[in-house]
C-alpha positions in Angstrom: 0.0 0.0 0.0 3.0 2.4 0.3 3.9 4.6 3.2 1.9 7.3 5.0 3.4 10.1 3.0 2.2 8.7 -0.2 -1.3 8.2 1.1 -1.5 11.9 2.1 -0.2 13.1 -1.2 -3.4 12.2 -3.3 -5.9 14.2 -1.1 -3.5 17.2 -1.1 -3.1 17.3 -4.9 -6.9 17.0 -5.2 -7.2 20.2 -3.1 -4.6 21.9 -5.2 -6.5 21.0 -8.4 -9.7 22.3 -6.9 -8.0 25.5 -5.9 -6.9 26.1 -9.5 -10.2 25.1 -11.0 -12.2 27.4 -8.7 -10.6 30.5 -10.2 -10.9 29.2 -13.8 -7.2 28.3 -14.2 -5.5 25.1 -15.0 -2.8 23.9 -12.7 -1.0 22.1 -15.6 0.3 19.5 -13.3 -1.1 16.5 -15.2 -2.1 14.8 -11.9 -2.2 11.0 -11.6 -5.7 9.7 -11.9 -7.8 6.7 -13.3 -10.2 7.1 -16.2 -13.1 4.6 -16.4 -13.7 3.7 -20.1 -16.3 1.4 -21.6 -19.4 1.1 -23.7 -22.9 2.0 -22.6 -24.4 -0.3 -19.9 -21.0 -2.0 -19.4 -21.3 -1.5 -15.7 -18.9 1.4 -15.1 -21.3 3.3 -12.8 -22.0 0.1 -10.8 -18.2 -0.5 -10.2 -17.9 3.1 -8.9 -20.9 2.7 -6.6 -19.4 -0.5 -5.3 -16.2 1.4 -4.5 -18.2 4.0 -2.5 -20.7 1.6 -1.0 -23.6 4.0 -1.8 -26.1 4.5 -4.6 -25.3 8.0 -5.9 -25.0 7.9 -9.7 -27.8 8.6 -12.1 -29.5 5.5 -13.6 -31.5 4.9 -16.8 -31.4 3.8 -20.4 -29.2 5.3 -23.1 -26.6 7.8 -22.3 -26.8 8.5 -18.5 -23.3 9.9 -17.9 -23.2 13.0 -20.2 -20.4 14.9 -18.5 -17.1 13.6 -17.0 -17.4 13.0 -13.3 -14.1 13.5 -11.4 -14.6 11.3 -8.4 -12.1 11.9 -5.6 -12.3 9.2 -2.9 -10.8 10.2 0.5 -10.5 7.8 3.4 -12.2 9.6 6.4 -14.0 8.7 9.6 -17.1 10.6 8.7 -19.1 9.8 5.5 -20.4 12.7 3.3 -19.9 14.2 -0.2 -19.0 17.6 -1.5 -19.2 19.2 -4.9 -16.7 21.8 -6.2 -19.5 24.0 -7.5 -21.4 23.8 -4.1 -18.6 25.0 -1.8 -19.4 24.6 1.9 -22.3 22.3 1.5 -22.0 18.7 2.8 -24.3 16.0 1.3 -25.0 13.3 3.8 -28.0 11.8 1.8 -26.5 10.3 -1.3 -29.9 10.4 -3.1 -29.4 14.2 -3.0 -25.9 13.6 -4.5 -27.6 11.9 -7.5 -30.1 14.7 -7.9 -27.4 17.3 -7.8 -25.4 15.4 -10.5 -28.5 15.3 -12.7 -29.3 19.0 -12.1 -25.7 20.1 -12.8 -25.6 18.0 -15.9 -28.8 19.5 -17.3 -27.6 23.0 -16.4 -24.7 22.7 -19.0 -26.0 20.1 -21.5 -29.8 20.6 -21.3 -32.2 17.7 -21.2 -31.8 16.6 -24.8 -29.2 13.9 -24.1 -26.3 16.1 -25.3 -22.8 15.9 -23.8 -20.3 18.4 -22.5 -16.5 18.0 -21.8 -16.8 20.3 -18.7 -16.3 18.0 -15.7 -18.2 17.7 -12.5 -15.9 17.5 -9.4 -17.3 15.3 -6.6 -15.4 14.4 -3.5 -16.6 11.5 -1.3 -15.3 11.1 2.3 -15.9 7.6 3.7 -14.2 5.1 6.0 -15.0 2.4 3.4 -12.9 3.8 0.6 -9.2 4.1 -0.2 -7.6 7.2 -1.6 -8.4 7.2 -5.3 -9.1 9.7 -8.1 -11.3 8.3 -10.8 -13.0 9.8 -13.8 -16.3 8.4 -15.0 -16.6 9.1 -18.7 -19.7 8.8 -21.0 -20.2 5.4 -22.4 -19.2 4.9 -26.1 -22.1 4.7 -28.5 -22.7 4.2 -32.2 -26.1 5.7 -33.0 -27.5 9.1 -32.0 -30.9 9.0 -30.2 -33.4 11.7 -29.4 -32.1 15.2 -29.9 -28.4 14.1 -29.9 -26.2 15.5 -32.6 -25.4 13.1 -35.5 -21.7 13.1 -34.6 -22.3 12.0 -30.9 -19.9 9.0 -31.4 -17.0 11.3 -32.4 -17.8 13.8 -29.6 -17.7 11.0 -27.0 -14.5 9.5 -28.5 -12.7 12.9 -28.5 -13.7 13.5 -24.9 -12.4 10.2 -23.8 -9.1 10.7 -25.7 -8.7 14.1 -24.0 -8.3 12.3 -20.7 -6.7 8.9 -21.4 -4.0 10.4 -23.7 -2.2 11.8 -20.7 0.8 9.8 -19.5 -0.3 10.2 -15.9 -3.7 8.6 -16.4 -4.3 4.9 -15.8 -7.0 3.4 -18.0 -9.7 1.2 -16.5 -11.1 -0.7 -19.5 -14.5 -2.1 -18.5 -16.0 -4.9 -20.7 -19.1 -7.0 -20.0 -18.5 -10.8 -20.0 -21.7 -11.5 -22.0 -20.2 -9.8 -25.1 -17.3 -10.7 -27.4 -14.2 -9.4 -25.8 -12.4 -9.1 -29.2 -14.8 -6.3 -30.1 -14.4 -4.3 -26.9 -14.4 -0.6 -27.6 -12.6 0.1 -24.3 -9.7 -2.1 -25.2 -9.5 -0.5 -28.7 -9.2 3.1 -27.6 -6.8 2.0 -24.8 -4.5 0.4 -27.3 -4.4 3.6 -29.4 -3.0 5.7 -26.6 -1.2 3.0 -24.7 0.2 0.5 -27.2 2.7 -1.0 -24.7 -0.1 -1.7 -22.2 1.7 0.2 -19.4 -1.4 2.0 -18.2 -4.3 -0.3 -19.1 -6.2 -2.5 -16.5 -8.9 -4.8 -17.7 -12.2 -5.2 -15.8 -14.8 -7.9 -16.7 -18.3 -7.3 -15.5 -21.6 -9.3 -15.6 -19.9 -12.6 -15.1 -23.1 -13.9 -13.5 -25.1 -13.2 -16.7 -23.1 -15.5 -19.0 -24.9 -18.3 -20.8 -25.1 -21.6 -18.9 -22.1 -23.8 -19.6 -19.8 -20.8 -20.5 -17.3 -18.9 -18.4 -14.6 -16.3 -18.7 -11.9 -18.4 -16.9 -9.4 -18.1 -19.8 -9.9 -14.4 -20.0 -9.4 -13.8 -16.3 -6.4 -16.0 -16.2 -5.0 -13.8 -19.0 -4.6 -16.7 -21.4 -7.1 -16.0 -24.1 -6.7 -12.3 -24.7 -3.7 -11.3 -22.6 -3.1 -7.8 -21.2 0.1 -6.7 -19.5 -1.7 -5.9 -16.2 -4.2 -8.6 -16.5 -8.0 -8.7 -15.8 -10.1 -8.5 -12.6 -13.6 -9.8 -12.6 -16.5 -8.2 -10.7 -20.2 -9.0 -10.2 -22.4 -6.0 -10.0 -26.0 -5.8 -8.9 -28.7 -6.6 -11.4 -31.3 -4.1 -12.5 -33.8 -6.0 -10.3 -31.5 -5.6 -7.3 -31.1 -1.9 -8.1 -34.8 -1.3 -8.4 -35.3 -3.3 -5.2 -32.8 -1.0 -3.4 -30.6 -4.0 -2.5 -27.9 -2.9 -0.1 -24.4 -2.7 -1.7 -22.8 -4.4 1.3 -25.1 -7.3 0.7 -24.3 -7.2 -3.0 -20.5 -7.3 -2.1 -21.2 -10.4 0.1 -23.1 -12.0 -2.7 -20.2 -11.3 -5.1 -17.8 -12.9 -2.7 -20.0 -16.0 -2.4 -20.3 -16.2 -6.2 -16.5 -16.4 -6.8 -16.0 -18.8 -3.9 -18.8 -21.2 -5.1 -18.3 -21.0 -8.9 -16.2 -24.0 -10.0 -14.4 -22.0 -12.7 -13.4 -19.1 -10.4 -13.0 -20.5 -6.9 -9.3 -21.0 -7.4 -8.8 -17.3 -8.2 -11.4 -15.9 -5.8 -8.8 -14.0 -3.8 -7.9 -12.0 -7.0 -11.5 -11.3 -8.0 -14.2 -9.0 -6.8 -14.7 -5.3 -6.1 -12.6 -5.1 -2.8 -9.6 -6.6 -4.6 -10.1 -4.2 -7.6 -10.2 -1.2 -5.2 -7.0 -2.3 -3.5 -5.3 -3.1 -6.8 -6.2 0.3 -8.2 -5.0 2.0 -5.0 -1.7 0.2 -5.4 -1.4 0.9 -9.1 -2.1 4.6 -8.5 0.4 4.7 -5.7 3.0 3.0 -7.9 2.2 5.4 -10.7 2.6 8.5 -8.5 5.9 7.1 -7.3 7.1 6.8 -10.9 5.9 10.3 -11.8 7.1 11.9 -8.6 10.3 13.5 -10.0 8.4 15.2 -12.8 5.6 16.2 -10.4 8.1 17.7 -8.0 9.7 19.8 -10.8 6.3 21.1 -12.0 5.3 22.0 -8.4 8.5 23.9 -7.9 7.9 25.8 -11.2 4.4 26.5 -10.0 5.6 27.8 -6.7 8.1 30.2 -8.3 5.4 31.7 -10.4 3.0 32.0 -7.5 5.6 33.6 -5.2 5.7 36.8 -7.3 1.9 37.1 -7.2 1.4 36.5 -3.5 4.4 38.7 -2.4 2.0 41.6 -1.5 -0.4 39.2 0.4 2.2 37.5 2.6 1.8 40.0 5.5 -2.0 40.4 5.1 -3.8 40.1 8.4 -7.6 40.7 8.3 -7.9 40.9 12.1 -5.4 43.8 12.3 -7.4 46.9 13.4 -4.8 49.2 11.8 -4.7 47.3 8.5 -6.7 49.8 6.5 -4.7 52.7 7.7 -1.4 51.0 6.9 -2.7 49.9 3.5 -3.8 53.5 2.7 -0.4 55.0 3.7 1.4 52.3 1.7 -0.8 52.8 -1.4 -0.4 56.6 -1.4 3.4 56.3 -1.0 3.6 53.8 -3.8 1.5 55.9 -6.0 3.8 58.9 -5.4 6.9 56.8 -6.1 5.4 55.4 -9.3 4.4 58.8 -10.6 7.8 60.3 -9.9 9.6 57.3 -11.6 7.4 57.8 -14.7 8.4 61.4 -14.8 12.1 61.0 -14.0 12.6 57.8 -16.1 14.0 55.7 -13.3 12.8 52.4 -12.1 13.2 48.7 -13.0 10.6 48.5 -15.7 11.8 50.4 -18.8 9.5 50.3 -21.9 11.5 49.3 -25.0 8.6 49.4 -27.4 7.7 53.1 -27.4 8.3 56.4 -25.6 6.4 56.8 -22.3 6.2 59.1 -19.3 8.8 61.8 -19.0 10.4 60.9 -22.4 7.1 62.0 -24.2 7.1 65.3 -22.3 10.7 65.9 -23.2 9.9 65.3 -26.8 7.1 67.9 -26.6 9.5 70.4 -25.1 12.4 69.9 -27.5 11.0 68.7 -30.8 7.2 69.4 -31.1 7.1 72.9 -29.5 10.2 74.4 -31.4 8.9 73.1 -34.7 5.6 75.1 -34.2 7.2 78.4 -33.3 7.4 81.4 -35.6 8.8 80.8 -39.1 9.0 83.8 -41.4 7.6 83.9 -44.9 10.1 86.3 -46.5 7.7 87.9 -49.0 4.9 88.2 -46.6 7.1 89.8 -43.9 8.5 92.3 -46.4 5.0 93.2 -47.6 3.8 93.7 -44.0 6.8 95.9 -43.2 6.3 98.0 -46.3 2.6 98.5 -45.5 3.4 99.4 -41.9 6.0 102.0 -42.9 3.7 103.6 -45.4 0.8 103.7 -42.9 3.0 105.2 -40.2 4.1 108.0 -42.6 0.6 108.7 -43.8 0.5 111.5 -46.3 4.1 112.5 -45.5 7.2 111.2 -46.9 9.5 109.9 -44.2 13.2 110.4 -44.1 13.9 108.1 -41.1 12.9 104.6 -40.4 9.9 104.7 -38.0 10.1 102.9 -34.7 6.3 102.5 -34.6 6.5 100.2 -37.7 9.0 98.0 -36.0 6.9 97.8 -32.8 3.8 97.0 -34.8 5.5 94.1 -36.7 7.1 92.8 -33.5 3.8 92.8 -31.6 2.1 90.9 -34.4 4.8 88.3 -34.4 4.8 87.9 -30.6 1.0 87.3 -30.7 1.7 84.3 -32.9 3.6 82.7 -30.0 0.4 82.4 -28.0 -1.2 79.5 -29.8 1.8 77.1 -29.9 2.6 77.9 -26.3 -0.9 77.1 -25.1 -0.9 74.0 -27.2 2.3 72.9 -25.6 0.6 73.2 -22.1 -2.3 71.1 -23.3 -0.1 68.4 -24.6 1.8 68.2 -21.3 -1.5 68.1 -19.4 -2.7 65.2 -21.5 0.5 63.3 -20.8 0.3 64.0 -17.0 -3.3 62.7 -17.0 -2.2 59.5 -18.7 0.6 59.1 -16.1 -1.8 59.6 -13.3 -4.0 56.8 -14.6 -1.0 54.5 -15.2 0.4 55.1 -11.7 -3.0 54.4 -10.2 -3.2 50.9 -11.7 -1.7 49.4 -8.5 -4.6 50.8 -6.6 -7.0 48.5 -8.4 -7.5 46.4 -5.3 -9.4 49.3 -3.8 -11.7 50.8 -6.5 -13.0 53.7 -4.4 -9.4 54.7 -3.4 -8.3 54.6 -7.0 -11.2 56.7 -8.2 -10.7 59.3 -5.5 -6.9 59.4 -6.1 -7.3 59.9 -9.9 -10.0 62.6 -9.3 -8.0 64.6 -6.8 -4.7 64.6 -8.6 -6.3 65.3 -12.0 -8.3 68.2 -10.5 -5.0 69.6 -9.1 -3.3 69.3 -12.5 -6.2 71.1 -14.2 -5.8 73.9 -11.6 -2.1 74.2 -12.3 -2.9 74.2 -16.1 -5.0 77.4 -15.7 -2.2 79.1 -13.8 0.3 78.1 -16.3 -1.8 79.4 -19.2 -2.3 82.7 -17.4 1.5 82.9 -17.0 1.9 82.2 -20.8 -0.7 84.9 -21.7 1.2 87.5 -19.5 4.4 87.0 -21.5 3.0 89.0 -24.4 2.5 92.0 -22.1 5.8 91.5 -20.3 8.1 91.1 -23.3 9.6 94.6 -24.2 12.4 95.5 -26.5 15.3 97.8 -25.8 16.1 100.3 -28.6 19.8 100.4 -27.8 20.1 96.6 -27.6 18.4 96.0 -30.9 20.1 98.8 -32.8 23.3 97.6 -31.3 22.5 94.1 -32.5 21.7 95.5 -35.9 25.0 97.4 -35.9 26.8 94.3 -35.1 25.0 92.4 -37.8 26.0 95.0 -40.4 29.6 95.6 -39.2 30.4 92.0 -38.6 28.7 90.6 -41.7 31.9 89.3 -43.1 32.9 87.7 -39.8 29.5 86.0 -39.7 30.0 84.7 -43.2 33.4 83.4 -42.3 32.1 81.8 -39.1 29.3 80.2 -41.1 31.8 78.7 -43.4 33.7 77.4 -40.4 30.6 75.7 -39.0 29.3 74.6 -42.3 30.6 71.1 -41.7 28.8 70.9 -38.3 26.6 67.7 -38.5 23.0 68.3 -37.3 21.6 64.9 -37.9 22.4 61.5 -39.5 20.0 58.7 -40.4 18.3 56.5 -43.0 15.7 58.0 -45.3 13.9 56.7 -48.4 14.5 58.8 -51.5 11.4 58.7 -53.8 12.2 59.1 -57.5 10.2 58.1 -60.5 10.4 54.5 -61.6 12.1 55.6 -64.8 15.0 57.1 -62.8 15.6 54.4 -60.3 12.5 54.3 -58.1 12.6 54.5 -54.3 15.8 53.6 -52.5 17.1 53.9 -49.0 20.2 56.1 -48.4 22.3 57.2 -45.4 21.6 61.0 -45.1 23.8 63.6 -43.4 22.4 67.0 -42.7 24.8 69.8 -41.9 24.4 73.6 -41.4 25.0 74.2 -45.1 24.1 71.0 -47.1 22.3 67.7 -47.3 24.3 64.7 -48.5 23.4 61.1 -48.9 25.6 58.0 -49.1 25.1 54.4 -50.1 25.5 53.1 -46.5 26.6 54.1 -43.0 30.3 53.8 -43.9 30.0 57.1 -45.8 32.5 56.1 -48.4 30.4 56.4 -51.6 28.7 59.8 -51.7 25.7 59.9 -54.0 24.9 63.6 -54.0 25.3 66.8 -52.0 22.5 69.4 -52.0 23.2 72.9 -50.8 20.5 74.3 -48.4 20.3 77.8 -49.9 16.7 78.8 -50.9 15.3 75.4 -49.8 12.0 74.8 -48.0 9.9 71.9 -46.8 6.3 70.9 -47.6 4.2 67.8 -46.6 3.2 65.2 -49.1 0.2 63.0 -48.8 0.6 59.3 -48.6 0.1 57.1 -51.7 -2.8 54.6 -51.9 -0.6 51.7 -51.0 2.1 53.5 -49.0 2.5 53.3 -45.3 5.4 55.8 -45.0 5.3 59.4 -44.0 6.6 61.7 -46.7 7.8 65.3 -46.9 9.4 67.1 -49.8 12.3 69.6 -50.3 12.0 72.2 -53.0 13.8 75.4 -54.2 11.9 78.7 -53.7 13.4 80.1 -56.9 11.9 77.3 -59.0 15.2 75.7 -59.7 15.9 72.0 -60.1 16.9 70.4 -56.8 18.2 67.1 -57.9 19.0 66.4 -61.6 15.9 67.5 -63.5 13.6 67.3 -60.5 12.0 70.5 -59.0 11.6 68.7 -55.7 12.7 65.5 -54.0 10.5 63.4 -51.6 11.9 61.8 -48.5 10.0 59.1 -46.6 10.2 57.8 -43.0 8.5 54.8 -41.4 7.3 56.6 -38.3 5.7 59.9 -37.7 8.1 60.5 -34.8 11.1 60.2 -37.2 9.5 62.6 -39.7 8.9 65.2 -37.0 12.4 64.8 -35.8 13.9 65.3 -39.3 11.7 68.4 -39.8 13.0 69.8 -36.5 16.6 69.1 -37.7 15.9 70.9 -41.0 14.5 73.8 -39.0 17.7 74.1 -37.1 19.6 74.1 -40.4 17.6 77.0 -41.7 15.2 75.1 -44.0 11.7 76.2 -43.0 8.3 74.7 -43.8 6.3 76.2 -46.6 3.4 78.5 -45.4 0.1 79.0 -47.1 0.6 81.9 -49.5 -2.0 84.6 -49.6 -3.3 85.6 -53.0 -0.7 87.4 -55.0 -1.0 91.1 -55.2 0.3 93.5 -57.7 4.0 94.3 -57.6 3.2 97.9 -56.9 1.3 96.9 -53.8 4.0 94.6 -52.4 7.3 96.2 -53.5 8.2 99.7 -54.1 10.6 101.1 -56.6 11.6 103.7 -54.0 15.2 102.9 -52.9 14.7 104.7 -49.6 11.7 102.6 -48.7 13.5 99.5 -49.6 16.4 100.4 -47.3 13.9 101.0 -44.5 12.2 97.7 -45.1 15.5 96.0 -45.1 16.5 97.7 -41.8 13.3 96.8 -40.0 13.4 93.3 -41.5 16.9 92.7 -40.0 15.8 94.2 -36.7 12.7 92.0 -36.6 14.7 88.9 -37.5 17.3 89.6 -34.7 14.6 90.4 -32.2 12.3 87.4 -32.9 15.4 85.1 -32.9 16.1 86.2 -29.4 12.4 85.9 -28.4 12.2 82.4 -29.9 15.3 81.3 -28.1 14.0 82.7 -24.8 10.6 81.1 -25.3 12.2 77.7 -26.1 14.1 78.0 -22.9 11.4 79.5 -20.7 8.4 77.2 -21.6 9.9 73.9 -20.3 11.1 75.6 -17.1 7.7 77.2 -16.5 5.8 74.0 -17.1 8.2 72.0 -15.0 7.9 74.5 -12.1 4.2 75.3 -12.2 2.8 71.9 -13.2 5.1 68.9 -12.9 7.1 69.7 -9.8 4.1 71.2 -8.2 2.1 68.0 -8.9 4.9 65.8 -7.4 5.0 67.9 -4.2 1.2 67.8 -4.0 1.1 64.0 -4.2 3.8 63.6 -1.5 2.6 66.2 0.9 -1.1 66.9 0.5 -2.8 64.0 -1.3 -3.2 62.0 1.9 -5.0 64.9 3.6 -7.4 65.3 0.7 -8.2 61.6 0.7 -9.0 61.7 4.5 -11.3 64.6 3.9 -13.0 63.1 0.9 -15.0 60.5 2.8 -15.1 57.7 5.3 -11.9 55.7 5.5 -13.7 52.4 5.7 -15.5 52.9 2.5 -12.4 54.3 0.9 -10.4 51.2 1.7 -13.2 48.7 0.8 -11.7 45.9 -1.2 -13.3 44.7 -4.4 -15.0 41.3 -4.2 -12.9 40.0 -7.0 -9.7 41.1 -5.4 -10.6 39.5 -2.0 -11.5 36.3 -3.7 -8.3 36.3 -5.8 -6.2 37.0 -2.7 -7.8 34.1 -0.8 -7.4 31.7 -3.8 -3.8 32.7 -4.4 -2.8 32.3 -0.8 -4.6 28.9 -0.6 -2.9 27.8 -3.8 0.5 29.0 -2.6 0.3 27.2 0.8 -1.1 24.1 -0.9 1.8 23.9 -3.3 4.3 24.5 -0.5 2.6 21.7 1.6 2.6 19.4 -1.4 6.3 20.0 -1.9 6.9 19.4 1.8 5.0 16.0 1.7 6.9 15.0 -1.4 10.1 15.7 0.3 9.1 13.5 3.3 8.1 10.5 1.1 10.6 7.7 1.4 12.4 6.6 -1.7 11.9 3.0 -0.5 8.2 3.1 -1.0 6.9 -0.4 -1.6 5.8 -0.8 -5.2 5.2 -3.6 -7.6 6.9 -3.4 -11.0 4.8 -3.5 -14.1 4.3 -7.0 -15.6 6.3 -8.0 -18.6 4.9 -7.3 -22.1 2.4 -9.7 -23.6 1.1 -10.5 -27.1 -1.6 -8.0 -27.7 -2.0 -8.6 -31.5 -5.4 -10.1 -30.8 -6.9 -6.6 -30.3 -8.5 -5.7 -33.7 -7.4 -2.6 -35.4 -9.5 -0.3 -37.6 -8.9 -1.5 -41.2 -10.4 -0.9 -44.6 -12.5 -3.6 -46.3 -9.6 -4.6 -48.6 -7.3 -4.9 -45.7 -9.8 -7.1 -43.9 -10.1 -9.4 -47.0 -6.4 -9.6 -47.2 -6.1 -10.6 -43.6 -8.8 -13.3 -44.0 -6.8 -14.6 -47.1 -3.6 -14.6 -45.1 -5.0 -16.3 -42.0 -7.7 -18.7 -43.4 -7.9 -19.0 -47.1 -4.2 -19.3 -47.9 -3.5 -22.1 -45.2 -6.5 -24.1 -46.5 -5.3 -23.8 -50.1 -1.8 -24.9 -49.1 -3.2 -27.9 -47.2 -5.4 -29.1 -50.2 -2.4 -28.8 -52.6 -0.3 -30.8 -50.1 -2.9 -33.6 -50.1 -3.2 -33.7 -53.9 0.6 -34.0 -54.1 0.5 -36.9 -51.7 -2.2 -38.7 -53.7 -0.3 -38.2 -56.9 2.9 -39.6 -55.4 1.0 -42.7 -54.1 
């Protein structure tokens, strides 16, 4: 029977399997069990009832077992039954067990004799059973009856194969003695999944119903149709005994008497009957567990490692601790603040390698998105506005000096254009912060009310800081003033040091702004689209064959170049922008513009920002062309004034843009991001306390409480199982598997031609050879 440790292992593994099944997961342990296979009315249910000693299985004609019944027998002083789907309810009356099986079967399959692979888990505690795990499967059938689907035979077969194909499953092949054993469906399917016979045990039922003068002695002695593990005969109650409510104990006594008194079976009576079958199955299952113990231990250890990570936060959980909710609230708020700060600062163990997130997205807004949307002059439009401003300031008079008011008017108009991209930058940052708040609150999912309040309070605070930041941005337009001396001095420096600037520009012309791969789109007749390695400097755009930069394909000067967006083609997935010459000259060979393509929108925005730093600006929508007389003047003095103000505006706006690019990130960081971090660390807890009752705030969700209980139960069950496995002696008594036997008698599924060939080989050919031999003897005589 094995040692005590082995006997305790089976009930513990059953509990572990129930723990996984109750939360809809599979333990993937492939637990040792015994599957009962046989045709309809072969006596499978009667064998199981004899094991238990109670009538508890549904009875009737046709298919009665329509769902797998996982029957876990546990040796116990008290006698009762439990269903996995009825937790906490103990069934003492086994008639109620039968009614519950029928009701649960109808709940899934309906009352139309259909079947379902979803098992019913039943555990029976009794002092009359040995520790076993058996699965009662539907009986194999050939013809659909009633409302059953036409393929009912294949459905049942697939269900049976799902269980008996596992290497850890022993197969109990039940065959009635009053039918031809060579046509046993149970033995056929067993041979398919267990051709060596290592897991198959034969059971012969209805020995008392055989015709008078016949017996199954040769079968039970494993002579006629041998199996490696042999056969065990049993005698179940007849239908008359079942209808008459004959006690199972009396039936077991009658079975014992039958084998002792029958002349063909009395010499093997000690190896026959239900009690011997139960002991043999217990021993076989014990041996099987011992054989699979190393693999089971390895799987349990893997399961424990995966569970440890999930139950780490539950290990110190004490529901009776009066300060538990306060401690949990403090811990959750601190964790939320740490997660939010890590997302902003970019620290932490979990770094996303698939896309930009957190502070990296905000940094991209500051240094790529926002500068790209700042002021970019349209030269013709700016000169036209300056000319109109000068004329309007002079009025009917002819001015001899460049008017300051024209410069101030143009500058104010350009500064007003900063308002929209600045406010848009604030909106983008607020959107990213809101996303970070939701992401950081994911760990508060155990407490739905706390998560909801935390998100609401922090998001409300961010919105308040958004309004203050926007007010600050709006005030910039009023606070920015120009200094006449500074700007005229800048203009003087620009004029006097023009040659030095040109020389410096030549010196930094080779400064590399960006390198990377781009696709150059050219017409099919001129080479089509190809990928090149592009290098953008302060003065030119060059492309090479590869990253080694040895073979230069072309170098394009940046003078008079601008950018424009190009719509995607019908089949294209790339983002495209074009480079063209403002003076209508060819850019590359005979092309007026070249198209460059990127795979990602982020790459295209980055390249546009790089071109912007190199002085290649995007194309702006042109207003309707006006007459040359309205745009330009032939007055040399006016042209000199326009040029002067243009240079001053360019110098001034350059300083303003640089100041804004530096000031916007600092302002947003100070007024919004850093302020939000300080609020979370210092004031969030007070707001949560004032928002409502602490008990309701820290109320766990039902799903979370159930998940925690199940996880803890599974974790401790796996640890206990590993502990018991470690205590099991390696010297457990076991019986080795019997040697192989000749199992060619089991018929295989063959075609009609193969069957005819087999008949010819076994019958016709030997008879033909014998007749020819006799004729030869007669001829010789």
